[in-house]
C-alpha positions as a printed NumPy array, in Angstrom:
array([[ 16.851,  53.273,  -9.522],
       [ 16.388,  49.509,  -9.159],
       [ 18.693,  47.611,  -6.899],
       [ 21.172,  45.178,  -8.41 ],
       [ 20.719,  41.543,  -7.419],
       [ 23.434,  40.837,  -4.822],
       [ 26.119,  38.253,  -5.44 ],
       [ 26.543,  35.624,  -2.729],
       [ 29.856,  35.91 ,  -0.884],
       [ 32.449,  33.175,  -0.658],
       [ 31.884,  30.519,   1.973],
       [ 32.852,  31.405,   5.523],
       [ 36.244,  29.844,   6.223],
       [ 36.209,  26.942,   8.618],
       [ 37.913,  27.021,  11.989],
       [ 40.853,  24.587,  12.01 ],
       [ 40.13 ,  21.21 ,  13.49 ],
       [ 40.678,  19.56 ,  15.794],
       [ 39.941,  22.431,  18.137],
       [ 41.935,  22.831,  21.349],
       [ 40.875,  20.67 ,  24.285],
       [ 42.005,  21.189,  27.873],
       [ 42.348,  17.448,  28.183],
       [ 45.04 ,  17.483,  25.448],
       [ 47.578,  19.852,  26.979],
       [ 50.366,  18.711,  24.646],
       [ 48.533,  20.16 ,  21.617],
       [ 46.445,  22.851,  23.289],
       [ 48.718,  25.825,  22.56 ],
       [ 49.34 ,  24.932,  18.923],
       [ 45.656,  24.282,  18.213],
       [ 44.62 ,  27.373,  20.166],
       [ 47.003,  29.514,  18.134],
       [ 45.615,  28.053,  14.905],
       [ 42.052,  28.849,  15.955],
       [ 42.944,  32.389,  17.056],
       [ 44.796,  32.988,  13.782],
       [ 41.776,  31.832,  11.779],
       [ 39.195,  33.923,  13.664],
       [ 39.682,  37.235,  11.793],
       [ 38.957,  35.47 ,   8.496],
       [ 35.924,  33.75 ,   9.996],
       [ 34.594,  37.069,  11.31 ],
       [ 35.14 ,  38.734,   7.921],
       [ 33.303,  35.868,   6.225],
       [ 30.401,  36.083,   8.664],
       [ 30.171,  39.849,   8.203],
       [ 30.081,  39.404,   4.427],
       [ 27.29 ,  36.828,   4.821],
       [ 25.25 ,  39.244,   6.955],
       [ 25.724,  42.081,   4.442],
       [ 24.637,  39.732,   1.651],
       [ 21.545,  38.619,   3.593],
       [ 20.569,  42.248,   4.181],
       [ 21.146,  43.187,   0.53 ],
       [ 19.201,  40.126,  -0.659],
       [ 16.32 ,  41.062,   1.644],
       [ 16.279,  44.625,   0.283],
       [ 16.343,  43.301,  -3.288],
       [ 13.479,  40.883,  -2.604],
       [ 11.413,  43.62 ,  -0.952],
       [ 11.977,  45.865,  -3.954],
       [ 10.908,  43.055,  -6.309],
       [  7.698,  42.582,  -4.311],
       [  6.974,  46.311,  -4.573],
       [  7.61 ,  46.273,  -8.316],
       [  5.359,  43.246,  -8.772],
       [  2.564,  44.911,  -6.801],
       [  2.9  ,  48.049,  -8.905],
       [  2.732,  46.012, -12.1  ],
       [ -0.343,  44.179, -10.816],
       [ -2.036,  47.494, -10.073],
       [ -1.1  ,  48.789, -13.528],
       [ -2.455,  45.636, -15.161],
       [ -5.714,  45.907, -13.246],
       [ -6.077,  49.52 , -14.345],
       [ -5.375,  48.624, -17.955],
       [ -7.904,  45.802, -17.807],
       [-10.53 ,  48.146, -16.404],
       [ -9.865,  50.697, -19.164],
       [-10.025,  47.981, -21.815],
       [-13.32 ,  46.697, -20.43 ],
       [-14.763,  50.206, -20.337],
       [-13.687,  50.99 , -23.889],
       [-15.134,  47.72 , -25.182],
       [-18.633,  48.772, -24.164]])
């Protein structure tokens, strides 16, 4: 059964900016908490992107195989047509 063309996932969420800096101790904890809170969503988005890339690769490989099969079938049909024309 042919594979279904995969649908691209949503964009990977961005990490909040500005990111924590040790030189800015007054805001470090708040910014660090924001980054740590955002990381699970970022990881989920990256995982979805990897799954999509793998599925897209499988789909493309299948399309190449189908195209090669069709080319072989066309060549065979052309050879039969040429032979029957003689």
